[in-house]
C-alpha positions in Angstrom: 160.3 43.9 111.9 162.1 42.2 114.8 162.8 42.5 118.5 166.0 43.5 120.3 166.9 43.5 124.0 167.7 46.7 125.7 169.1 47.8 129.1 169.5 51.3 130.4 169.6 53.3 133.6 168.0 56.7 134.4 167.5 59.1 137.2 164.3 60.7 138.5 162.2 61.4 141.6 159.8 58.6 140.5 159.9 55.6 138.3 157.7 57.4 135.8 160.0 60.4 135.7 163.1 58.1 135.2 161.3 56.2 132.4 160.4 59.4 130.7 164.1 60.6 131.0 165.3 57.2 129.6 162.9 57.5 126.6 163.9 61.1 125.9 167.6 60.1 126.0 167.0 57.2 123.7 165.1 59.4 121.3 168.0 61.9 121.2 170.5 59.1 120.5 168.5 57.1 118.0 166.2 59.7 116.4 162.6 59.0 115.7 163.0 55.9 113.5 159.2 55.7 113.3 159.0 53.7 116.6 161.5 50.9 115.6 164.7 51.9 117.3 165.2 48.7 119.4 165.6 50.9 122.5 163.3 51.7 125.5 161.5 54.5 123.5 160.1 51.8 121.1 159.2 49.2 123.8 155.6 48.4 124.7 156.6 47.6 128.3 159.6 47.9 130.4 160.8 45.9 133.5 162.4 48.1 136.1 164.2 47.9 139.4 165.0 50.8 141.8 168.8 50.9 142.5 168.8 54.1 144.6 165.7 55.2 146.4 164.8 58.8 145.8 164.6 61.1 148.8 162.4 64.2 148.5 163.7 67.5 150.0 162.7 68.1 153.6 161.6 71.7 153.5 162.8 74.8 151.7 165.0 77.8 152.2 163.9 81.4 151.5 166.2 84.2 150.4 164.5 87.6 150.6 165.4 90.6 148.5 165.0 94.1 149.7 164.7 96.1 146.5 163.9 99.4 148.1 162.0 100.6 145.0 158.6 102.0 144.5 156.3 99.6 142.7 154.5 100.7 139.6 152.0 98.7 137.7 151.1 98.8 134.0 148.4 97.2 131.9 149.8 94.7 129.3 148.0 92.7 126.6 149.3 89.1 126.5 149.2 86.9 123.4 149.0 83.2 123.9 148.1 80.2 121.7 144.5 79.3 122.5 144.0 75.7 123.8 147.8 75.3 124.1 149.0 72.1 125.7 152.5 73.7 126.1 151.9 75.2 129.5 150.2 78.2 128.0 153.5 80.0 127.1 153.4 83.6 126.3 154.1 84.3 122.6 154.1 88.0 122.8 152.8 91.1 124.5 151.9 94.7 123.7 151.0 97.9 125.6 147.8 98.6 123.6 145.0 96.4 122.4 145.5 97.4 118.8 149.2 96.5 118.8 148.3 93.1 120.5 145.7 92.3 117.8 148.3 93.2 115.1 150.9 90.9 116.6 148.3 88.1 117.2 147.3 88.2 113.6 150.9 87.8 112.5 151.5 84.9 115.0 148.2 83.2 114.0 149.3 83.1 110.3 152.9 82.2 111.2 152.0 79.3 113.5 148.6 78.4 111.8 146.7 78.4 115.1 144.2 80.5 117.1 145.6 83.1 119.4 144.0 84.5 122.6 144.7 87.9 124.0 144.3 88.5 127.7 144.8 91.7 129.7 146.9 91.8 132.8 148.5 94.1 135.3 152.3 93.7 135.6 154.9 95.2 137.8 157.2 97.6 135.9 161.0 98.0 136.3 163.4 96.6 138.8 162.3 95.1 142.0 159.9 92.5 140.7 161.8 89.6 142.2 161.2 89.6 146.0 162.5 86.2 147.1 164.0 82.9 146.0 162.5 79.7 147.5 164.8 76.7 147.0 164.2 73.1 148.1 166.7 71.7 150.4 169.0 68.9 149.1 167.2 65.9 147.6 168.5 62.6 146.2 167.5 61.6 142.7 166.4 58.0 142.4 168.2 55.6 140.1 166.3 53.0 138.1 167.4 50.3 135.7 165.1 49.3 132.8 165.3 46.3 130.6 163.1 44.4 128.1 162.6 43.9 124.4 161.7 46.5 121.8 160.7 46.6 118.2 163.5 47.2 115.7 
């Protein structure tokens, strides 16, 4: 095992976000290599300097949609991975509890994890989107990182 110097630049709204982006990019380029790529993703520490200071957006714009439709709600059974750390993503849904349980059993076996079923009311058909809220223009910060990493 040795050490190799690295240097890279990355963009983000914070130093942490830019560092994460640089590590992800290095992982894509080098692969896993069991932590010995000689790049930022295998470094224990990184030195950094901000080249372009990030500027957060000042406010947001709203675009309203007039759908002109009657809103109808339906009951839906949602299947999610229990205790998921992946933002609780929906893995399936069904209109009846029995169908939801059947799908949840299949998913539990397929993914080898516990599934949770929740009941929700959802808006049906067109007209669910009522507005877009967009941040005004921001400037991403630019950081350079350097140091030594295991290889």
